[in-house]
C-alpha positions, 0 to 999 in steps of 0.5 A: 418721458414715460413709455406707456406701452412698455409693461402692458399688452396694449401696443401703440397701434392697438391704442391708435386703432381703438381711438380711431374706431371710437372717435371717427364719428365724434366732434372731438376727443382724445386718449390721455395717458398720464404718469405722475410722481409726487412727494411732500415733506413737512417739518413742524414744531422742531420735528419732521411731521410727515414725508409722503411719496405717491405715484399714479398711472392711468388714462382718460378717454374722452369722446365729444358730440355736440355739447355732450362729453362722454368720459372714462378713466382707468388706472389700468393701462391694458387692451381690455381696459381701453376696449371697455372704456371705448364701449362705455363712450360709444354707449353714451354717444350712440347717436353721434354722426359728426366729424369736426375733430380739428387737428392740433397744431404742432410746436417745438417750443418748450417752457421748462426742462424734462427734469424730475425734481423728486429724484434730483435731490435725495431725501436726506438733503431735503431734510437737512434744508428743512432742519436748517430753516427751523434752526435759522428762524429760531436763532433769529428771535426768542419770540419765535414760537413755531416754525412750519416748513415744507417741500412739495415736488412733482413730475408729470409725464403725459401723452395724448393720442388723437384721431389719425394717430397724432401723438403729443407728449410733455414732461412737467416738473413742479416744485414748491417751498413754504415757510410759516413762522409764529411770533409771540410778544406780550401775549400776542401771537401773529404768523407770517407765511411765504413760499416760492415755486415753479417748474424747475428743480429744488436747487434752482431756488435753494442753492447758495442758501437762497432758502434764507430769503424765504425765511426772512420774508415770512419772519418780516410779515409776522413781525409786521403783523405783531405791530398791527392795529385794527383795520378801519371799515368803509368805502375808501381808496385802495392801493394794491401792491404788485405781484401776489395781489393779482390773485384778486384779478384771477378770482374776481375777473379771470374766471368770468373770462373763461369760455364755458361761463360765457358760452352758457351766458352765466358770466357778467362778461358774456355779452360784452365782447368788443366793449369797454369793461375796464378803465383805460390803461387796463390790459389783462393777459393770460400767458402760458409761455413764460419760462419755468413759471408755475402756470406755464405749459408747453401744451395744454391737456388737449395737446394745443400749444399754449399762447399769450392770450390778450383778454382785455386791451386798454379796457376793451374786452378782446378774448375769452380763454378757450378749450376746444369744446367751448371754442368749437361751440362758440365758433372760435379757436382754442387758446390753449387753456384746456386743463385737467387736474389728472387723467381722472378729470374732464378738461375745462377752460382754465387760467395759466398765468393771468396778469395785468400789464404795467402802466406808467404811474409809480406806486409813490404817485398812487399813495401820495394821491390818497387822503384816507385809504389802505395799501394792501400788500398781500392776500390770504383766503377769500370767497368769490362768486365766479358767475357775478365776480363778487368777492371778499378777500382777507388781507394778510399784510396791509397798511393804512394810508393817511394824507398821502403817506403809509401809516401803521400796519393794520389787521383784519382788513377785508376787501369787498366788491365785484370784479366787473365794477372794480375794473372800472374804478382803476384810476392808476396803473403802476410801472412795477409789474411783478410776478407772484412767487410761484405758489398759486393753485386754482380750484374749479369744479372740484379740480385744482391746477397750478397757476400764476398771477402778476400785476403792477401796483394799482389804485382803485378809487372806490372799494368797500373795506371791511375792518374791525376798528369800532 
C-alpha cells in the first residue's frame, strides 16, 4: 500500500484539516489519492514490437453541493497543491450551505490480494512466454501468417479521505493476456482473437503452460472463420451463447440502468421501476463481489463497499446502479457503483460484473426449437445509443441454425435492435451461465474502466440480423 505522505511536505493531519475546511458545508465530496503502475508488452510479426512501463501519482479533490460538482486534480502531492485545489473548489461552490456528507460504511471483505503483478514476474520471463506463444502457433499450421500476443498489467493503490478524517484504502491488481492469429488458405485470410485476465498475478493464468489454451482458442476461431460463408439477413430467431455475448446485455441494457441516466430521465427505463421490463425468468444483477474478477472491487472509488445489486428480477425492474451523488438526489442509497478511470476523472455510476443469471433450459433445447436462425457465440465491436438502448453488434463467431441443427459458420453477421425490446423477446434462459474470460473495458463519458459480463445461453424469438448474403 502506498504511503501518500512519505515524500511530501503534506501530512495526513494537514490533508484531514483541508478536507474538513473545504467540505464542511457541502453535500458530499472526498480527497482521492492514487498511485498506479502499469506495463504493456507486445510481440508482433516474429519480434517484440513494444515494451512500455508507466507510473502516475496524484490526487483528485471533489466537492458537491446539490447537483453541482466541483473537481480539481493534480499530479503533485503537496500542501500548496492541495490548498490551491481547495481554493478552486470553494470558489466554484461559494454558495454551499448543505451538510449531507453521509458516512461510508466499513467493510473487512476483500476480493483480491494486495499483489503487484508487474513485479512478481520479471521482464525476461514475460518475453520468454510471448516468444513461446509465437513459436507454438506457427508450429501448429503452415497456414499461420501472423501472430500478435501481448501482456498488460497494473497495480493501483488508492486512499480516500472524507470529512471527519475517515480514511479508506484499497490495492488493486489487474492483468490481461491476449493472442491474435491470422490464417491464410487458398488466398483467404481470417483472424481469431482470444484473451484472459482478472485481478490476479500473471502466473495465475500462465502456470503449467496454460497459455496454450489461449493460443488454441484463438487458432480455433480463426480456423472456423476460414470455413465461414456469408451470413443471411432478415428477422429471425437468435441463440446467444454463454459468457462473452453478455456484452450485449452490458451495452444495450446495463447502461440504461445506471443512476445518472435515470435521474435525468434520459434512459428508456427511468419511469419503469417495479414494472415488467423483461420476459419472465430474466434476472440481471451487477456484482462487484466475485473473487478476482476483472470488474470486481473491494470498495468503489468513493469508498463505498461494493455489493451484489439485483437490477431486474424475474422480469421486474428492481434497482438502478448508483453512486453517492445520484443516489442522494434520487433519495436512495449508493450501490457501490461510483467509479472513475483515474484521479484525473470525476466519479460516475458505472457497471462492475453485469450478469444474467441461469434459468432452466438447455442450449440443445433452444437450438432444436429454431427452424431458421443463427447461433452467436462471440461478439467484436459494435455501436450503442446508451439513451435508447439501440445497438448494432458484429458477430466474430456465429453459425446458421437450420431445422433445429447447427449448420455452417457464417461471416459478416450483425445483430440489430434495442435493449428494452430484446429483453421482452427472450423465451428461453439456459442453465449454463458462464463468466467472460476477463477482457472487458467499458467506456463512458471519455473514461474507461475494467468490467466483467456473464450470462447463460438465451433464445431471442425475434431479432434483426444484418448479413452479406445476397
